[in-house]
MIVOTI-783629 format. One record per residue (C-alpha): x, z, y; residue in one letter. Coordinates in steps of 0.25 Angstrom, whole numbers, plus 5000, padded with zeros to 4 digits. Example, Ala and Ser with C-alpha at 12.3 -4.5 7.8 and 13.67 -1.06 7.14 Angstrom:
504950314982A505550294996S
//
This chain:
500050005000M500549975014M500950085024T500550065038W501750095047I501750125062N503050155068C503150165083R504250205094I503550255107Q503750325120V502350385121E501850505113D500950485101F499650545096S499650625083L498150605082T498150455084E499350435075E498650525064Y497450435065Q498250305062T498750365049L497450415043V497050335031R495950355021Q496950335009D497850445015C497750595012G498950625021A499350595036V500650665040V501050665054L502450715059F502650725074S504050765079G504150835093L505250855103V505551005101R506151095112D507351145103Q508351045100F509651075092K510550965090P511150955075D512550955080T513451075084D514150995095N512850995104S512951095116T511551075120N510751205118V509751165129D508251145125R507851005123L506950945134Q506750805128A507150705117L507450565121E507250465110L507750325110E507650215100H508050075096Y506749985099P506349905087G507449965078M506750105078T505450055075E505949965063R506750085058S505550175058I504650075052T505650055041T505650205037I504150205038A504150095028E505150175019Q504250295019A503050205015A503850145003R504250284999R502850365001F501450324999D501050305014L499950235021R500350245035A501550285043V501650305058T502950345065I503050355080I504350395087H504450415102R505550385111V505950415125G506150555131V505250655124L505150805129P504950925121V503650925113G503450775113E503150705100Q504350615095I503950565082V502750545073L502750515058V501350495052G501150465038I499850435030A499850445015A498950465004P499650595000H500350705009R501650705001R501950555005D501550585019A502350705021F503650645014A503550515022A503350585035C504650665032E505450545028M505050465040L505450585049M506750595042D507050445044Y506650445058L507550565061K508750485055N508550335053E507850285065V508550235078P508050345088L508950425097W508650555103K509250625115K508950765117A508750805132H509050945136F508951015150H510350975154Q510850875144S510450775133A511050735120E510850625109W510350685096V511050665083E510250665070A510150795064K510850825050A509550885045A508850755048D509850675041K509850765029N508250755029A508350605028L509150605015Q508050655007R507350525009W508450435004E508150364991Q509150354980P509750214979K
//
């Protein structure tokens, strides 16, 4: 069965209610939504960061065209791996203050296990494999954010043996 896939990069915010409604299907018993937010405490994963200031905003940049293709590719991988009917992935770019939504991953599946697993897999790939760059803005400085070791480690569980 074909999986409906909707991947978007956008500046504007998204509505969880509207996105949920696009995922509801009569043949699905599970709709899982994950919304990532800009949190007010940000601790870089490196010891060489001297910034102990509170985060004010994240600035996200992307490579137009390539980013959307990359996200669609990982959504297609999830659809091949799990029994899914619909996938929505929205990633915001621009300057996002604390409390703003950054990302939405929505999954519709006949069963919850596939929906939850696909959502986790997609987030792990989004954090590691998609051409998006983050700059953390503090009161008196800004710094580019490197991928965290924990995020890289989380991605390994999805690798399939060759």
